[in-house]
C-alpha positions, 0 to 999 in steps of 0.5 A, a space after each residue: 474472442 473480442 466479444 463485447 461484454 456489458 458490465 454496467 450501465 456505462 461500462 463494457 469490456 472487450 474479452 480478449 487476451 489483454 482485456 480492453 475496457 470501454 466507458 461511455 462518457 456520454 451518448 456518443 463518446 467513449 474512452 478505452 482502458 488499454 488498447 490490446 496487444 497489437 495493431 490487430 487488436 486495435 482494428 477489432 476494437 475500432 470495428 466494435 466502436 463503429 458498429 455501436 456508433 461510438 466516437 473514441 475520445 481518449 485511451 487510458 493506459 493502465 501501464 506501458 507493457 506492449 500487450 496493453 498499448 499495442 493498439 494505441 498507434 492504430 487507434 490514435 491515427 484513426 481517431 486522433 484521440 488523446 492517450 494518457 499514461 502515468 509517471 515513468 510508464 508514460 515515457 516507456 509508452 512513447 519510447 517503446 524500445 525501452 521495454 525489451 531493452 530494460 527486460 534484457 538489460 542491454 540492446 535487445 536482440 531480434 527475437 525480443 523485438 516482437 509484439 509481445 515486448 515491443 509495441 508501436 510508439 504513439 503520442 502519450 500524455 501524463 495521466 492525472 485525475 483531472 483528465 478523467 471523465 466524470 464518473 471515473 476514478 484512478 488508483 496507483 497500484 505500482 509494482 508490476 510496472 513503474 507506475 501502473 493505474 487501476 480505474 473505477 467507473 461509476 458503475 462500481 467496476 474496477 479495471 485492475 490491470 496486472 495488479 493481480 494475476 488470475 489463478 489459472 495464469 498463476 498455475 500455468 506460469 507461476 512467476 508473473 512479471 514484477 518490477 518491484 516486489 515491495 511495491 506490488 505487496 503494498 498495492 495488493 493491500 490497497 486492492 484488498 480494501 477496494 469496494 466494487 461490484 466487479 473487478 476485471 484483471 487484464 488476463 483472466 476472468 472478471 471476479 466479484 471478490 477481489 480479496 481472495 484473488 489478492 490473497 492468492 497473489 500474496 501467497 505466491 509472492 511468499 512462496 517464491 521468496 521461500 523457494 529462493 531462500 532455499 535455492 540460495 542456501 549455498 552461493 549460486 549465480 543468477 543463471 543457475 537460480 533461474 534454471 532452478 526456478 524453471 525446473 521446480 515449476 516445470 516451466 519451459 524457457 524461451 526468449 520471452 520467458 528468459 527475459 520476463 521471468 529472469 527480470 522478475 527473479 532479479 527483482 525478488 533477489 533485490 527485494 530480499 537483499 534489501 531486507 537483509 535476507 540475501 547477500 551478493 558476493 563476488 569471488 573470482 569475478 563470479 557473482 553469487 547470491 547466498 542466504 544471509 547467516 541467521 535467516 535460515 529456519 526462522 521460527 514462528 512466534 507462538 500464539 498466546 504465550 509470553 515466555 520471556 515475561 515481556 508483559 510482566 516487565 512492561 511499564 506502559 502499554 501503547 494501545 491501538 484502538 479500532 481493531 484492538 480495543 473495540 470494533 466500531 462501537 463494540 468492545 473487543 471481548 475482554 478488552 475492558 477487563 484487560 484495561 482494568 488488569 493493567 491498572 491493577 498491576 500498577 501500570 499504565 496504558 495510553 491509546 495511540 491512534 494515527 487518526 488526526 481527524 479527531 481530537 482526544 476529546 472526541 475519543 474520550 467521549 466515545 469511550 464514555 459512551 461505551 462505558 469507560 471513563 477516561 481522560 484526554 491525557 490517556 489519548 495520543 493522536 498523530 495530530 498532537 505528535 505533529 504539533 510537538 514536531 513542528 514546535 521542535 523543528 519549525 517554531 514560529 514558522 507559518 504552516 499551511 494545514 490540510 486538515 479538518 476544523 477540529 485539527 485546525 482548532 487544535 493547532 491554533 490552541 497550541 500556538 501554531 501559526 496557520 497561514 493560507 496564502 504564504 506558508 513556509 511549511 505544508 502539513 497534510 492530515 486526514 482531512 474529511 472536509 477536503 474539496 477541490 480548492 484545497 487540493 489545488 492549493 496544497 499541490 501548488 505549495 508542495 510543487 513550490 518545494 516547501 517542506 512537506 510533513 504529514 501526520 500519518 501514512 494510512 491509506 484507508 480508515 476503517 468505518 462500520 460501513 467499510 473503508 474510506 480514503 485516509 491520509 495516505 490516499 491524500 499523499 497519493 493524489 498530491 504526488 500524482 499532481 506535484 510529484 512529491 511524497 511527504 519527506 516526514 510522516 509523523 504517525 505510526 510506524 515512524 519514530 516521531 510519534 513514539 518519541 512524543 509518546 515516551 516524553 508524555 508518559 515518562 516510560 522507558 523505551 525498552 519497557 513500553 509495549 506497542 499493541 495493535 492489529 496492523 503489522 505495517 503500522 502498529 507492530 512496525 512502530 514497535 519493531 523500528 523504534 525499540 519498543 516491545 511489540 504485540 500483534 493481536 488477531 482481533 482486527 486486520 492482520 491474520 496469523 497467516 499475514 504474520 507468518 509471511 511478513 518480515 515485520 516480526 512482533 515479539 508476541 502474538 495474541 488472539 486478542 487483548 483478552 488473552 494478554 491479561 493472564 500474563 499481567 500479574 496484579 498488585 504486588 506480583 508486578 515488577 518494574 516501575 509504572 510510567 508516570 502520570 501525563 
C-alpha cells in the first residue's frame, strides 16, 4: 500500500485506495493529480516526495470528493503549493461541508461528517488549460461530479479519476455514485475515443484498454435503468425504491451507502423522468414514482427489415459519409450499388456531413478518386447550413469565424462579412489551423457576451489513424475559459441543418430518410426533426448500443448494402422524387 509505481518516463502514481498521480515537471518539481483520502495519505505522499528529492509545485484535483482531496490541506501547509480544481467542484473543494450536505439533502448528521465525505478545506484555484505544465492536457468528464477532469501526461498516461469504475468495484457495490447520468454517459463516449498507453482509474487496476471498461460501465448504467423501470411498474416511494435496489444487489445499508447510493438512485430517477420514462405523482402528500404508460415492454427494432415500406416510399435519402458510405478511402461493401439503386428508383440522395473543415468540392473530388462522379450539388455540409442560418438571422452582421481557410473562403464567397477585431457574432467550426492566438481571441469575444453559434457538435473526427479533436472539443475549451457553450449549434442532430437540407432538395420532411452510423448525431437528427431514420451498423454504433439508447431509429440495417433490396427500381417505386438542387 502506498507503493510508488513508475508508469512512464515522467509519470508515476501512488498505489493506494484513491490513486495519486505524480508528474515530473522538471528534474526538481512535481505536480500531483489528487492527494488521497485523508491527512494520513498526504503524509505518506509527502514522505515519498522527500525520499525522491522532489519539490511539490501544485496539485490538480480531478474533482472535489473527499477521497480525492483529503491530503490537500496537509500538503499545502507543508509546501505552499497551489491547488487547482474545475468549475463547481472548485467551490466544493474549498467549502468541503457542501459534499455531505448535498448528498444528504440537509444539514448532515454526525456520522456523515467523516473523512470519506468531509475533507479538510484548502485554498483552491480555478483549473484551466493555462495552468497545466508542459506535456499535460486535460479533458472534462462530468457526470460522477459537477465538473470532473481527466489528465493526460506526455507519456501517454491518462488519469481518468472516477470517469470509469473498475470491474471489481462494480461487482462489489453495483451502484457507483453519479450526480448526472446523462453527462456520465456522454463522458463515457469521450473516454472511449481516447488514445493512450495506460489508463489509471482512481479505484482499481490500471488498464491498457479503456474501451472494454467503458462498455462495462455503460452496461451497468442501462442495467440499473432497466431495474428501476421494473421496480416502478407500480407507484413506489423513494425509500422503498432504495430498499428494493439494495435487496436485489445484496447490498448492506449503512450511513455512507444510504447517502451515496440514495443520491445516485435519485439521479437515475431524475434522468428517467427527463426522458419521459418515469413520472412523479403526489397522492395524500406521499410522493411516488411510476413507470410512464407506454414505456413498458419496448420492442427492439428488427435488423434488415422494412415492414412498413419506409424505403419504398422515400423521396430523398440524406446520407452520412464516413462509416456509412465509406471508411477512409474504402467503400462500404455494396455502397456504390446502393447509390445506383436509389437513382434507378427515380429517387435522390444527398450526402450530409457535419464536417465543416472541408467544402463540397473536396468531398466531390474524394468521391471521384474512389470512382463515383458526383457534383457538389449532392453534398451538404454544416458550414453551408451555418451560412444559410447567418443570412437568415444575422444578415449584414460582422462575423468572427473560427475556421480554416477553406471555410473562410466559402463564407466570403457567400457574402458573409468576416471581421477579426470588432465582430457582432461569433461562429466556431472545426478549425484545423487553430493556434493559441485564435483561442485567446475567440474566448475574449465569447466572454464579452456576443451571440455564439457553432457549425456542429462532434467531439472527435474519425481519421484513418484514429480520432482527432473536432468542433465539440473546441466548444469545451471555450467553455473552460469563457464559461459559455454555443447557444446555437447548426449541424446534426439539430434542426437548422435539416431545414437547410429540405429547402435545397425540395423533399417533403416525412418522405426524407436520414441514414447514418451514429445514434446521437445521424439518427437523432431524423428522430428530432420529423425525418425517417435508419441506423447502419457499418460504423460507430453497434446493435447493443441501439438496444440501450433512448434514441430509437425507424430501421436498422447491417449496412446500406442490405437496404437496396427494399428500394424498388424503375416504375415499381411510388412517391415523387425530390427535385434537382
